[in-house]
N, C-alpha and C positions, 0 to 999 in steps of 0.2 A: 598405781601399783596394779590394781586390778586388771587394767588394759594390758600393762607390760607382761603380765602372767599368761594372758590369753592370745597375745598377738602371735601371728603366724608369718612366715617368711614373705607370703603375697603381699599381706597388709604392710609389713614393713618395707618393702620393696616399692609399694605404691605411695606411702607416705613421704619415702625419701625422696623419690621422683617429684611428687608434687612440691616439696619444700624448695626445690630449685627454681621454681618460678617465682615466688615472693622473694627469695634472696637476690634474684637477678634484678627485679625492680627496685629492691632496697639499695643495690649497689649502683644503680643508675641515679636515685635520688641522693645518695653521696656525691656522685660524680656532678651533679647540678650544683649542690652546695659549693662545691670546690670552684666551679665555673662562675659562680655569683660573685667570688671573692676577687675576680680578677680585675685588674684595671680595664676601662673601656667596656665591661659587660654591664648590660641592663638588668640589674638585679632582680627587678619585678620579674623579668620574662625567665630569668633562669630559675628562680623560686618557684614560679607557677608550675614549671615542669615538675620540680622537686616534689611539691604538695600533691600533684596528681599521681606520680608514681608512688608515694607513701600511701596513698587512698587504695591504688590496685593491691600493693603489698598486703595491706590489712585485709582487703577482700579476700586473698589467697588463703591468709592465715585463718580467717573464719571459717573458710571450707575445710581446711585440714583440722581445724578444733572439732567441728562437728563429725568429720569422718572417724576421728580417734575416740571422742568421749559420747558419740550419740546425741539424740535430740532429747535431752532432758530440760524440765522447766528451767534450771539454773543456767545451763547452756544457752538456752533462748534469750533469756535475759541479757547475758554477757554478749552474745553475737548481736542483739538489738542495740547496745550501747556502742559496740564497735562500729556497727553499720551506720548510727549517727556521726560518729566521729569522722568516719571516711566520707559521708556526704558533705561534712563541714569542710574537710580536705579538697574535695572536688570543687565546691563552689569557691574555696578560697583561691585555688590555682586557677579557675576560670576567670575571676575578676582580675586577678594579678596579671593575666597573660593579655588581657584587653587592655589594661592600664599601660603595661610594658610596651605595647604595640604603638598606643597612641603617642607615647613618650618618643618612640622610635620616629613616628612619622613628625610629630613637631619640632624635633632637635634633629635635624638631618646631619649625619657626619659625626655627633656626639658619642654614639656607640658603635663598637666593632662586633659585638657578639650578644647574642641573646634573642634574636628575630626567631631562629629555627626553633628553639627551646620554647617559645611561646605557641608558635602554631602548632607544634607537637602536643602542647598541653591542652590548647582548644579541642584538636581533634580526638585525643584520648579521653578528655573529659566529657566530650559529646557522647562518645561510643559507650563509656562507662555509664554515664546518664541513662542512655536509652536501654541499656541492660537491666539498669536498676529498676527502672520504671516497669519494663516487660515482667521482671521477676514479682513486683509488687502486684500487678494486675493478676498474674498467675496465681499467686498467694491468695488474693482476695476471691478468686474465683473457686479455687480448691477449698477454701474455708467455708464458702457459700455451700459448695456441694457437702462438704463434711457436714455442715449445720442442718442441711435439707435431709442428709442420711440419719441424722440424729434424730429429726422429727418424725421420721418414717419409723424408727427404730420400735416405739412403743414398748418401753421396757416393762417387761412382766407379762407381755401377751403371748399366748402360746401359738406357734406356728405348727399346723398339721398338715402332713403330707399322707393321706390316706391310702394311695396307690402302693406307697413304698412302707406303709404301716409304722410310721414313726411322727413324733411329735417333738417340738423343742420350746421350751421357755425362753423367750429374748431377755438377753441380760441389761443391767442398768449400764448408764454411763460410766466409764469412757468408752465403755464397747457401742458400737454403732453397726447397724445392717448395712451392707453394701452390694452391689450387683455381682451375683455369684459368678458370672461368666467372665467378669474381669480378672479374677484370681484364679479361678480353676473351672474350665468348660464343664467338668463332670460333676462339680458340687451342687448340691440343691439349696445350700444356705451358706452364707459368709458373713463373717463379723470382722471389724477390726478396731484398734484403739491407738492413740497416740500417746507420746511422752510416757513411757517408752512405747516405740511403735511395735504391734504384734498383730497376728491373724489367727483366725480360727474357722474352719469350714467342715461341712458334713458331706460324705460321698456315700450315697446309698443306692445299691442295685438288687435286682432280681436275679438270682443265679441258678434258679429252680432246685426241686429236692431231688433231681436224679444225678446231679452231680456230689452232692454229700460232701461239701466242703465244710471243714473245721474251722474255728477262729485261728488255730495255729497255722494253717494253710494259708488263710487271707493275710496273715501277719506276714508269711514268708514272701508272698506275692508283693505286699506293700514294700516290704524292704527292698526287693529287687528292682522296683520301680524307682524308688530313692535313689539307688545305686546309679541307675541308668541316667536319672536326670542331674545328678549333682556331680562336681568335679570330683568331690571326694566325700565319702559319707561313712562313718563309724558308729556302731551301735554301743551306747553306753551303758543301757540296762534293758532288760526284757522280762516279763513275767505276768501270771494271770491277775486280772483286775475286774471286779463286779462293779457294775455301773446299773443302779435301780434294778437289781435282781438279774441282770444279765452277765453272763460270764464272757469274758473277752481276754483279749493280751494287749498290754500296755507297752509301747517299745519307745525309748527315748534315743534320738540320734543326734550326733553331732555332724553337720555337712556344710560344705563350701559350695555355694551357688552364686554364680556371677562375681567371684572374688569375695562374697559376703559371708562370714562364718555365721551359721544359723543353728538355733537348737530347737529340734522337732520333739513334740510330744503327740504320740499317735496310738489311738485305742480302736482294735480291731474286734469285730464281732460278727460271725456267720450263725444265723439262727433260721430255722424254718423255711430255708430256701431264699433268705434275703442276706444280704451283706452290706454291712456299716463300717465306714471308717471316720472317726471323729480327729481331725487333726488341727494342731494349733503349732505356732512357730513364732519364734523372735530373735534378735540378734543374741550371739551366744552371751554376750557381757551382760545382758538383761534376764538371763534366763532364771536367777535367783528370786526375781522379782515377778516375774511373769508366769513361771510354772505352777504355782499354786493357783493363779487365777484360771488358768487352763484346766486345771482339774475340777474347778468349781463349774466351768462351762461344761464338762461332761456330765455332770450331776443334772444338769437341764433336759438331758435327753431321755426319752422313754419310748416304748412301743404303745400303738394306738391299741393294739389286741394282742397279748403276747401267745394266744393260742392259734393265731392266724398262720396257715400254710400256704405258701405261695403256689400258684397253680403251675403244675409241671411242663405245661405245655407239650404233653406227649401226643401219641397218635391213638386215636379210637379204633381204627382198622388198619389192616396192611394195606400196602400198595401193590395192587396188580396190574400188569399191563399185557391186557390180551393181544395187543397189536404187535409187541415185540416179544412175547412170550417170556417173561420173567415176572418174579414177584419179591417184594421186600417184606422181610418179617419183621415190624416194629411195634407192633402193639403190646402195650404193659411193659415196655423196655426203657431203658435209661436215654434212649434217644427221642428226641423230640422236632418239632418242624424248623427247617432250615429258613428261617425268615429272610435272608438276604440272597437266597439262590440265585432270584433273577439278575441281581447286580454281579454276584460273585461267580456264577457258573450259568450264563445265560442258554448254553447249549445243552444243559443237563435236562432230563425228563423228570426225575425225583432226586431228593437229597433229604438228609438228616442231620442233625447237629447235637452235640454234647458239650456245650460251653467251649473248651479248647480243642474239640475234635469235632470231624465232619466227614460224610461219605456221600458221594454222588454216582448216579448210573447216567450214562451217556450212550444210548442206543441210536445206530444209524443204518438206514437202510441203503445198501450199497449198489442200489440200481441194476441188479443183476451181474456186477462186477465180481471176480475172484480174486481177492487181493493177496499178495504175497504178504506173509506175517510182519516183515520190515517196514513194508508200506502202510500196512494197517495201524503198526504202532506209530509210525511217523504221523499219519493223519488223525488219530484218537488222541495221542499225546499232545499235539498242537493245541488241543482245547484247553490244556492245562497250562499252556504256554512253557511246556518242556520240550525241548529238541531232542530228536533222535536221528542217528545215534548219539549216544551220551554215555561218557564214561562214568557217570554217577549213577547210573541205572545199573543195581547190583542184584546180587541172589536170585539170578534168572531161573526160572523153574516151569517146565512144561505142563500145561492143564487140561484136563477134558472133563466136562460136565454136560452129559446127555448128548444132545445134538450139537453142542459148541465146543471149540477147542481152542487152544491158544498158550499163552505164557503169562508168568507173573513176576513183576519187578519190585525192589525195594528202591526207595530214592530219598534223597535228603537235599535240603538247600536253605539258605538263610535269606530271609526277605525283612527289611527294615530292623535289622539287628536281632531277629528271632529266629530260631532254628526250628523248620517244619520237617517232619517225618512222614514220609508217603508209602502206600503201597498200592500198586497197580495191577489190574487184571485187565489183560487186552484178548479178547475172544472174538471168534467169528463161526458163524453156521446159520444155515437156512437164508442165507443172502444177507444177514444182518452183521454189523460189527458192533462190539460192546467194549466200553470202557467203564469197568468200577474201580473208582478211586477213593482212597480213605487217606486222610491225614490228620496229624495232630500235633499239638505244641509240648506234649509230655515229654519227660526225660526218657531216655532210650529204655531204660529198665522198666518203665511203665508203659512205652509205645505198643510194644508187641501185643499185650492183650486186647487193647483198644483197637488196632488195625485188624487183628485176627478177627474178632467179634463183627466189626463192621462188615468186611468182605463175606463173611459166612451168612449174613443175613440176607443176601441176594442169591436168589435160586432159578434156575433156568427149567422152562417146560417146553415139552414137544410141541410143535405147532406147524402147519402146513404154510410156508412163507407166501407160496403164490396167492392161496386164498387171503392172506392177511393184507396183501398190498395189491389185489386185484383191481381196485377202483382207482388206484394211482394218486388217490387224493391225501394230500398231507397238509399238516398245520405250518404255518409260517416258520414256527422254531424248527419243525422236522426238516423243511426244505432247507434252512440255513445250516443244521447241523450235517446234512446229508452232503450239500456242497462244500462245507468247510473240510470235512473229512476226506471226501474224495480228492480234493484239491490238493490236500496235504499228502495224501498217498502219491499223486501224480508227482508233486515236487521232489518227492524221495527218488523217483526214477529219473525226473528230469536233471537233478542236480549229480546224479551219477552217470549221466551222459547217455542214459537209456531212453531216448525220446520216443521210440516206438511203443514202449509199454507207458510211459507218461501220457501220450495223446488221447487214448480212450478215457482215461480218468479224467483229465481235463474236460472233455466234452462231456462226461456224464455229470461233473460238477455243475458245468454251465447251464445243462438241462435241467438240474435240481432246483438251481436258484438263479431264477432268470433276471433278477435284478442287481446282481453282483459282476460287473465288468471286469473284473480281475480274473475271473475263471476263463472268461473269453479271451483275455490278452494271453494267458498262459497256454490255451489252445492253440492260438496262433503263432506263439512264439516255437512250439512243438512242430507244426507243420513247416515254420521258417527252416528250422535245423534238419527236418527230412526233405526239404525242397519240394514239396507238393503243392504249389501255389494256386491251382485251380481247385481243388478240394477245400483250401482256406476260403477261397471266394465263394464257393457253394455254402458253406458252413456260415460265412457271413450274411449271405441273403437270408438265411433263416432266423436271424436274431432281431428281436423286437426293437423299436425306434429307440427306446430309452438307451440300449446298448449300443445300437448302430451310429449314433450320434456323438459318442464319446470321443474325444479328440484322438485318444492314443489308438483306438480301434480304427478310426479312419485313417489313421497314418499307416497302420499294419496293412489296411485295404489298399491304400495306394501302392505300398510296396509289394504285394502280390499282384495288382494288375500291371505293374511294370515288369515283373518276371512272368507273366503271361502274354507278352507283346501287347498288351494294351497301353501302350506308351502314351497317347493323347489323354486318356481317362485319368492315368496315373500323374502326369504333369498337372492336369486341371485341379484334381482333388489334392495334391501337394501345395499348390500355388494358394488355392482358396484356404487350406489349414493353416498354414504360416502367415497369410496376411490377417488371419483372425487372432494372431498372437501365440499360437502354439509353439512351445519350445521343447526340442530335443534334438541335441547334437547328432545322435545316430542317424534318426529319420532325415534330418535335414541333409546330411552328408548324402543320403541315397537319392535326394531330390536334386541336388547340385550334381552329382554324378549322372544322373540321367539326362539333365541339360548338356552337360559336356559332350554326352553320347551324341545328342542331337545336334551338337555344335552351336549350342545357344549360349555362347559365351558371355554376351552382353547382359542376357536375362539373369544369367547366373551370377554376375557380379552385383547387378541390383539387388538381387534377393539376398545376397551376403551382406551388401551395405546396410539393408533394412533390419536383417536377422542381428547384426552386431550394434546397432544403436541402443538395444535393450539392455545387453550384456555382452562383455567381451568372451570370446571363447578361443582356446588354442586349436582346438580341432578345426574350427570354422576358419581361422586364420590360415591353416595349412590348405584347405580347399581353395582359399582366396588365391594363394600363391600358385597352387596347381592350374586354376583357372589362367593366370597370366602365362604360366609355363605353357599350356595347350596353345595359346594365343602367339607362343614364340616371343612374348615381351619378357626375356629373361632378365633384363636388368630391374625391372618392377618386381618379378618373382624372387630375385635374390636379396633385393632390399627389404621386402617383407620378411623373408625368412630370417635374415640377419638381425632384424628387429625383434623377432619372436626370441631368437637365440639369446640375446643379450637379456630378455625377460627371464628365461629358462635354458641355462647354459647346459644342464645335464639332460634336456629331453632328447631322448633318442630318436623320436620320429621326426623332430625339427631338423636334427642333424642330417638324418638320412636323406630327407627332402632336398636340404641345402646342398648336399654332395652331389645329389643325381641331378639337380637343376644347374650345378656348375659344369657338369660333364657335359651335358645337352648343350649349354651355352658355350663349350669349348674352353672353359677356364680351367685347365686340368691342374694347374699348380695349387689353385685356391681348393678344387676338389680332394687334391691328396691331402692337403693339410687338413681338412674336415674329416677326411677317412683315416688319417693316421690316429687323429684324437678318438675316433669311433674304436678303432682296434685297440687304443690304449685303455679304453674305459671298459671294453667288453671283448676280451681276447677270445671268447666262445661264440662270436658272432660270424657266421660264415658271409652274410651280407656286407659286413665292414669289410672283409678282406675282399670281396668282390668288388666293392667300391674304389678300394685301394688299388687294386691290379687294373682295374679300367682307367684309373688316373695315371697310373704309371706308363699304361700302353700308350695312352694319348700323348704322353711326354717322349714316347719313343725308348722309354726305360724296359727294355724287352725281359732282361734277366730278372730285375726286380719285379716286373709285372708277373713273370711265371710263377715266382715263388709266392706271390699273393694268391694267385688263383689255385696253387697247389694247397695252400693253407685252407682256402675256402673249400676246395674239393673234398679235404680230409674231414671237415665239418659237415659238408652236406654232399655226399657222395652221389645222391640221386638227382641232382639238381642239373638239368641239362644246358642251362645257359650258361654255368660255370664251367661245366665240361667242354662246351663248344669254345669258350673264350681261351681254356687252356690249350685244346688242341691247335687254335689259331695262332696263338703266341708262341707255341712249341714249333709250329711250322715256319714262322719268321725267323726263329733261332736255327732251323735247319737240323733241329734236334729229334723231331718226332715226339710221341707221349712217351717218355721215358720215367716218368713219375715212379711208377712202381718198382723200377731197377734200384731206385734209390733208398727203397726201404729194406732195412737189415733183416736178414732171415734167420730166425732163431735156430739154433743147433739143437736137432733131435737126439735124444739119447739113443744108443744102439742096445739092442738086447744083451743081457748078460752073457749070452752063448758067444757073442762075438768079442767080448772085452777079453784083456789079457788074464783077468781074475776069472773069467768064466770059463777059460780054456780057449777062447777063440783069437780073433785077430783085432787089435786095436787100431781104427782109423781115426788119424789125427786132422782136424778141419784144415785145410791147406796145404796138406802134406802130398807130395807126387806119388808116393807108393806107401803102403801099410808098414808101421813099424814093425821092427824085428822082434820076434820072441824069443826069450831066452832059451839058449840050446838048439836054435835053428841055424841053418848054414847062412854064411856071409853072401 
């Protein structure tokens, strides 16, 4: 009845589902009993399977019994007896199956049924035997581990953790010590017991005196962690509790974890900069027996020195940056050292932490470049992995602080289920860009004071920039920061299509960090858009060998050589690059196009064949068809394009290439079918109508062709090829270019003075003469 009162829908569904399995095996056993009574059936064979199925059904029942009632000593005894019975049934079934099969063999033709049942019995008995054996070995090993842990337990011995200022007296059996990390990685000490099963562990932390946490706050955090970890959690009681003179908060919680209903008893205490959580739990149905034992475990905990105060980890002096002209006032404050700054913000020069809140300063010498505010924001916010522009950057405010000016933003985002609130200052002055960033996990109501305090601690001082950076010597971190920010600013302009402004920023980034090939590649991309290949080649000649040998850089070099009429060098570099295994469909396309321009079609086909051996590519398959088209091997080109179209029927590039090739091959009907489908799928494509018109012209369908060219001309009125075809087909029809005459002219409203109501004469469109005004002569 106790179980029935505490059962939940999840457990009920689980037990119901589990019952289906043993019931199914029981039904199979009854079926075997019925078969054994039939004439012509070997009873030993049929009964062998019945015994095996009964054994498996019993095993399922034991599992459900343990699930429902738990592992009490009584249940262990009962399950052991059932296990012996199950083993006897398995052995009986195995023996009967062998005897039955022998009878089948010795008395051929005497039996018509039973062989299959015997074979199944042998197979299932063997599998069940292996499972039982493996379980026995596992149980022995587990018991050995438990016994070993008990030997290490040393009941009554006091374990001391001096760095965390607490000690704990080990309990007697049945509690034993286990590896703490196996239960909770944050715990310092862990114990468990069996029959009934329960666990107890201690989590101790240094939180520092600057945070000034209370036991109640620690309990709230602990409850939130429970809510996040459990499928469901409900606090059943909460109140103050004293443990060996320490005031804490005792919280009892009912939670469901991995479909198991559990009862938690948790004592939380924050004192002198230390935080302690003593946590015990068991199955919900065992809580009446285990809860008193857990409270006894709490009494074994005490402090090493009740008067010891944890070191705050604060700053002895303020941070001053003479190179970048700012200072951070943190002496004797609640802020302390940001221990994970190198891992969290490697580009920051300084930072401070306050438990759940942090702030950093990221200065970057801009290499003499005057950045637009948006570009600077893009580059600096990139160090925080925040995209710019960003709709979540709110509450923008302009700022001026001495020689620097800029703007401030608020920002919020969720990381791993936790809400972080940020405030950013983005400033520029004296050739330096600054990001001052603060963030906190505190609630919105508490975040404002923390963020305001953090940013107010950073102050800027006047300083001659030229003198500070005259020698040009920077640390590795400064070079990385400068390169990262300038490249991010360049990307802002590049992504906006402003390649002219992006180019000098990319070049400055490449100069700042000569170890990063990405900045060089971005510079080359800008030059490519600006179509200035010779300047790009001069820039490449200035790069160190570690950059010049990067495959992507070499590919760009070959591209610029080709566009500077250095065809032989470009072909040689492309060939060597792709022979070494470099893959890039865009650059490979440039290589193939260059070979086609030189009419080296066979070389191009060989290169394509080698490239496609590694991985197939639609773009390269299109180029393969293009090579065959240029060789005027139209059947091969069409065959390749049709094969690709079957793989990607909605790929417009393939359809365009197929239609174009059909037209060049004189296959106008097939070209018309493809172009009609192109028009159907994309009615706004001038090129689709253009292909359709050319197909119809090839079939001498002049009127249809003219209509198609007129549609194309409306969509692309500046296209000279379309206009030329339209004039040509109009001439063939003897009509001239009368397309514009077919366009209806909108009626223009007359001035009010000329209308009837305005005292004038009303002109009716299409009328031979003006309408008569009332009172005028006929």
